[in-house]
N, C-alpha and C positions, 0 to 999 in steps of 0.2 A: 267521031272521026279523029279528033285531036289526040285522044288517048292512044290509039294504035300507032299513030305517027311518032309519038314520044317514045313508046317502047321500042319500035323498030329502029328509029333514028338513034336513040341513045344507046341501045344495045349494040348495034353495029358500029356506031361511031366510037364508043368507048373501047371496044376490042381493037379496032384499027388504030385509034390514037394511042392506046397503051403500048402496042407493039412498036409504033413509030417512035414514041418517046423513049422507050427502052433502047431501041437500036441507036437513036441519035445520041442519047446520053452515053452509051457504051463507046461510040466512036469518039465523042468529045473527051471522055476520060482517057481513052487510049492515047490520044495525041497531046493532051495537056501536061502530064507529069514531066515529060522530058523538057518541053519548052518552059513550063512554069518553074521548074527547079532552077534553071539557068537564069531566068529573069528575076526571081525573088531574092537571090543572094545579094546582089548589089543594093537593091531597095532596102533590105533589112539592115544592111550595114549603114546606110545613110540615115535611116530612122533612129538607129541606136546612137549615132553620133549627135543628133539634134536633141535638145531638151524638149520635153513635152509642153503642150500648151498650158497645162496646169502649172508647171514650173515657171514658165515665162510670165504668166499672169501673177502668180504669187510674188515673183521677184520684182516685177514692175510695181505692184502695190506696196511692197516693202520699201522701195526707193522713194515713193511719194509721201509728202507730208500733209497733203490735203486731199479730200475726196475727189474721185474721178468717175466719170460716167463710163459705161461700157463702150460707147462709141469712141471716147477719148483714148481709152486703153487699147482698143482695137487699132486705131490710127497710129498710136505710138509704137505698138508691137509690129505693125505692118511696115513702118519706116525702119525700125531696127532690124527686121528680118524680111527683106524684100523677096527672098527666095521662097518664102512660105505665103500661102494665100490665106490670110487671117481675116475672117469675116466677123462683123459686129455681132451677128446672131449667135455664132459659136462662142464668142468671148462672153456674151451675156449669159448663156447657158452654163459655161464654165464657172463664171462668177457666182451664179446662183447655187451651183453645187458646192463651191468653196464656202459660201455662207452657211449652207446646210450642215457642213462638216465642222464649222467653227474656224475656218482658216481665213475668213474675210468677214467684214461687217458691212451691212447695208444701211443706208439712211435715205430718207425721202425728203425732198425739198419741193413742195408743190406736186407736180406730176412727174418730176425728174427723180431718177434713182441714182445714187452715188455709192461708190464702194471704197473701202479703206482696208488696210491690213489691221488685224486685231491688235490691241494695245500690247497684250502679253499672251502669246499663243499657248503658253503652259497653263494659264488660268482656266482656259476653256476645257482642257482635259482634266484639271484637278477639281473643278467645281462639282461634277457628279460624285466623285469619290469622297469629297469632304461632306457632301450631303448625306451620303450613305453612312459615313463614320459618325456623323452627328445623330443620325437616326438610331444607330445601333446602341450607343451608350444609353439613350433614353429608354430603349426597349429593355435593356438588361436590368435597370433598377425596378421597373414595373414588375418583372418576373420574380425578382428577389423579394419584393415587398409584399 
């Protein structure tokens, strides 16, 4: 008995739902472009005028001389930019992404994690290339000998 119910219910339900979803999305699309275009222009202009959170975090880290926690950075940025809703979790994620890219350094003290700006940001990008150039001269004499 359950098998026929599934076939009947799912077959009839999917066809009806599919038509309703298509009709609803068609209506929604028809009404949104005119209203959405007018609403997006001012918001885009505001977003372009504001620096990104990445820029804010990197700038803040560059100004600090000692390590800061994600919560401290979020609080400082929240006070400096009260018009933005800056959350500690988003700042922590941004900091971890900056660490992964070499734009920030992470240090642990017990269970706490602190972040600083890298000593020289150019060294992080030059290290891989210097390793490659060091590997290449070694490889060339082996082939010649």
